[in-house]
Steps between C-alpha positions, in 0.01 A plus 500: 500500500492614860406286794138499600416782735348272756754503780459133576525371143758765412747389765780310321551278806134401487521435127799273551328302776309255274819431302687428823221269615511306172880468525498394867221248456661347189818445703321383814303219337826348370711567808469140618653383168838647598574187702434265209777312323605410149238287324490288184651703211682724749752222558606509135442865414680636807688241705658320205513785249870574469437784251363731770810467718729726295427830324735390222221268387263787414564471122422127526158577646408672174645221283315214665147394582372546854581139589836430334726488800689202638285189514203653314367384162678648196179652359214695651197705395592784733730791420506713817840659561352755743395215729855374540630859529265550795608169650861612463425824683320309775789255532749783549270665755384195698721208402283189526278628781144424391343789693676755278357349183153493655540863606573609141188321375289668767644845423416452132146412604480812718614713206246332272218562747592869515513514119152347489387784727650771279385346173146457627500861620609617159262279303200555726554875475510483122195277491290718726615829343481658845815700440712646224878493519739670263764286327783665687335454838429134431868423548486547877374267768347798676252554217382140525392553860355843455313386191327210660461551872206735495297185579503306830849353513447154648212399275668622182595273207878533552487399865259211438698369201839545669397325820320211330800446274733513802324225698361270227603141590529407132836683514664273758667276242659800329601688815578226754692275263851633431476375140195727466744789468447491123128571550523781755796668325355490149167628638683795660680596178177447303281713729761773539546518123125531458478764773775709340325470164179632656689787662663593170155609375584499131845658533835337422690637794666333796201292617453348154869408464511344845185308413686344208795420727283322758317315225838368382576383854159335518545293183844391623333385823213285371327431170146627586644853504470489120129571546558858624451667157150348486427654840632839385291492183192405703570781747529758223180375339304482825615823666660722236297436187464827312809652663744327266508515122560174314860595422572586865326180612728286283808706579460452875481121476761427234798531743347230722465273197865567415601394853307175446673443165842550659409263782378232257822522296709448813269226628517305176878531487527361853227234503487417130120536499231684690411183695750225406344249739145381436270330750194290423627424150213256446243782508392638164480873429123484541533324835749762617249769406204343683707459817513879524137492621537274807828667597356851473186398689713348775704818536181709523373266769819545704480877462145500632558238771868463600428198717657154532822623337717221367861521380458218248137473388417222258400616154374241252497647148173486309487299181148614419275794589194278517569390859314661789812687613581609147157645433489675838843659446395611152193670648708675767755626246225614264326684784826677588549603137138623484554703815806661343302599190218645710749694712668634187172670407386613843796533739853509367654493847337160561611394152858592583488299825375192317773538237759525777376168638502316166801636312787443752352156565498403132861360488412257781227351281756367250554176686728350236772752582478483880755258644347372820143520620247655259318684782672710767370760746798728436384564142214700650730744681489776238147430364365538854570875469218520246276302733581718804438818302173360364376422852601848614317669213185294555488562876553873454244515219243341734593751771464789255152392393388396848671718763300327770686178421838647596504323838405168343772538237754586770402187693522280188839646408637456853370144523647407162837655585499317833420163344766556234759588766418193709529279191836651403654472847379140531629404157844647576544235769441225244797638303737467797708220346483211253353269761206723593431607140501154345318331786221751433528449123487119519177523701343721232647324195554137609499374140777732378849352474707817557361583849552135602860510383576833665328400823713187496811717460393712797447186711837373385666822619339449841627142521147357484600220266197273539261786419722606209498148357120502515480826301752389238322168453170685449669728245651196324153352461378821333805552275695173462729633225643798689861431597518760776243308707717187500802710587340655805339174605853360497613786725223422749582127502870578541412722796329201659812289441333286231793541262431209266144624441638850449741368236207346314316835494808692385561251221135531392542879491810459282312265270251781437767771476865390510652848478415643842822544701321530835350154461844356428645668810222364722535155347873527572426587863271199530763269348765638735272457801430140401872429461517491119783751470599421143143558383494823700812626322344422164181696579693803625716495185182512290369787713823695446480439125141628491559791737864588577414697814699523822260291717514214250881501490501501880273193505718328241806573715333347805405190302856461366640538851260246647595265216868539592588711194638800689701627203184540294323636806763771534453596135120521539527710816740740327245559225223553759711759682587674173131523403383619844793626709267652759371158611702398807389135484674453165827643629489277808433195285798585279723541806390161636558332165855636499562336839460148358810341342493417127598170342787511249247490214325805643169317520494518877489244781200290590359614828169378627479753786457818300123502540396813690840663460390730219222755492224591259245781511169412665234342282279805553750704298457292187302613200141379494280479194251773581582671171370200305144623551 
């Protein structure tokens, strides 16, 4: 197909202008996130993830769950090797500079916004039947522009959908949070696979094969990618019905099903089950089913009104549909399903948009398999494409039927894009660091234990011990059987110099869970600070037995030295150096231990002045329990 003859619309530079605008705006609204730091899961997934430090670990990434690195739980519901591969690439590009990781997330979002533009152009052209493109010509980007841009460019469905997707504040959790890399990356592979499938136009040539490749990358990035075959089947039914025979229809989708089968085989071999960990075990199957309605209704509400965004919203599972909230959510879900059925008969483009909202969101409705919070804004990242395209189609349909309303539609679109942009830029500032994020979250979810605990950790890092104690005590009231609260309350009390009270909290934490090495090390520190050096040695020995890591051997060596057992201290320091030869503190401690004379028995000489002679890594470098959530 040749470019339109109109000199203005036929100019390739002019045709590229709306794409450039979408790309620039999608980057601009997240520009202020480049100065943000590592937050919450980022500390474990990036800062303490030793697997991403060496390319030799690449095979391990495919043999383990997404969370099985040092200090993480042995089991997980998430098999996402592509996530850690991307983290490894980022580490080798940027080290541990947070801005680089934020930049990658933003670039993925820019690419996704451009893909939304191209996909909407393709689908809106097919829906309107305003052009005909041969199968060979469909493989070029040039045909996409020439096919669609015979209409006013800046009030066209692709531009409206691309820009609204680019600036929607519901995306801030996925884009601004470094750990949101799984969402923006899987969405890119998903959308690009879908786009290549559309371009293939029934053939099995290069576009189709690359579509299968990117689908494979998508499923290795995040589990909701498994829904792509449903999207492809819906696309063929909505836009290509009558063009494919039944045999061709099945033949085109079987390879995607085979990719899923291969993925499931690998996933089961690694995890041992599809979702080995189960939340909300007390809920019956029926109760799990009825909770789909309030969750789905809540997600629709956030799509329509992305206001008052909250990182950790409270979700209380329904036990019966007969409550006011249950009945209302049932009505909303039923209305959505009715709208889909009506669209199936009257407007298949609208039907496709509604399917694209519901289907990628479906995995997030299985709350038993989600480890963490049942509701999260980032789960709307990909479904919001369907919503943006639906808005674009509706606005342009109104403009087509009422040309006189073009100015009004332009004003509405501009106002909505402006409000979205303001909301996104403002929300980025909330994600600056743990302190700003969790201070905001505690205000919005004061009765949730996790925000209280994490806000307390952020206060602890700032040295605001009194405020931290207040948050941990509030969390303890909500969840009195959670050991990590007592542990961190002990840290805050120790920071205030109240060592005996700290010891009580650590011992309570160990009563609830005696096999946590970090609690033993902190109890050992408290004992040492209070002058109980023998007890300190005993706690560090337990910590080494539970976790034979270099920092724990270093602490044990310090305790031995302060207890006058320099021979044992030397042995512990040697092991620490062997485990982590790059750590200069361990080598210096070994050298100092060698300076002290040994007794004939080799046990060492008592020396009460060794306190402060040896070094340990700062407390901020220790593992925290963010992964427990």
